[in-house]
N, C-alpha and C positions, 0 to 999 in steps of 0.2 A: 984467513979471517972468516969468521961466521956471521952471517947477516943477522940484524936485529929481528926479534920477533915483534909482532904487533904491540904485545903487552909491554915489552921492554921500550919500545920506541914511543909509546903512550907515557910511560913513566919518566923517561928522559925528557920528553917534550914539556911535560907538566913541571918538572923540576927546573927546567932552564927558564921557562916562562915565569914561575914564581920567583926565581933568583932575579931575574931581569926587573920584574915588577918591584920587588923589595929594593933593588939598587936605585930604581927610578924614584921611589917614595923617599929613601934615605937622601939622595941627592937634592930633591926639591925641599926637603926639610931643613937641609943644611945651607943651601945657598938661595933658595927662593923664599922670601919672608911671608909670602901669602899663605903658606901652609904651616900655620901655627897650631901645634898640637899639644902645646903645654898645658892646656885645660882639659886634656882627655881624661886624666886620672885626678884631676883636682874638684874639690867641692866648690860651692858657691863663694865660700870665704877664702878660697886660695889654698887651703891645707889638702894635703894628699888624702884621697878617700880610699881606705882599705876595701870597702864594699865594692866600689868601681873597679879596683885592681883585681880582686878576686872574680868578679863577673867577667872581666876581659879575659883573665888567664884561663879560667875554666872553659869559656866559650871557644878560645882558640885552641886549647888542648884537645877538647872533644871534637872540634871540627876537623882538626888536623889528623886525629886518629881515625875518624871516619873517612876522610879523604885517602888516607893510606890504605885502609882496607879495601876501599872501592877500587883503588889502582891495583892492589894486589890481587884481588879475587875476581876483578872485572864484572862484579855485580854488586848491587846494593847489599851491605851487611845488615844483619839482624840487629834491631834497635835494642841496645842494652839498657835495661831498667835501671842499673846502678848509675850509669852514666847520665841518664835523663834525671835521676833523683838528684844527683850532685849539680847538675846545671839548675834544676828547680830550686834547690836550697840556695845556691848562690844568687840566683834572680830574687828569691824571697828576702834574702839578707839585704840585698840592694833596695828593695822596695820598703823594707821596714826601716832602713837608715834614712831613706828620704822622708818617710812619715814622721819619724822622730824629729828630724830637722824642721819639717814644716810645722809641727806642733810647738816646737821650741821657738820658732820665729814668731808665731802667732801669740804665744803666751807673753813674749817680750814686747808685743805691739809692733814688731817690724813686719813690713811687707817686703818680700823679695823684690829687688830692683828689676825693672823691664830691661831687656836687652837694649843697648843703645843702637840707633840706626846710623850707619856710616854716613859720614857728611857727603851732601850732593856735590858732585864733580860736574863742571860743565863739559858738553861733549862737542867738540869742534871749536871753530873760532867764535868770538864774541858776536852776537847779532847786531847789525847795524840798524838804526831807527829807520822806519819807513816813512817817507814824506807823504802828506795827503796829495791827491791828485790836484793839478792846477786848475783853477777856475778861469774861464775866458774873462777878459776885461770887459765891464759893461754888462755882464750877465748873459744868459742864454737868449733872453727875449730880444735884446738889443742885436745880438748877432744874427737872429732870424729875420729881424726887420730890415737889417742893412742888407742881408742876401736877397730880400724881396724887392728892394729898391725903393724904400721909403725914405 
């Protein structure tokens, strides 16, 4: 059995790390309801957004390709102008769709709703009311006079 080279060890380490990260994310999305990613590709009205999907797909494809080339060559690859143009076109499509949606909402007189704040949750047990300090009977002046012997 031949030992792994440093390059192969780096590739396998990255592959195992990303596989575990993906499994962790999928597990939390399935069983932990705090990770709600249902609105990742949805527009404000709840419908699927093709421009968001395109931006997400092209970003992951280009980033994955550069990550692969980085691991394969062990140096940063030359930036491909075609890939950057594709990413720029995808980003421009998303920006234009947001502009069209904003102008449509403005023309209809609708203002996009502000995100709702989560309800406040009390932390710890409920607070007990604090009683005011007890006053001496007869007031402070009478207590001082009694101590002086009057």
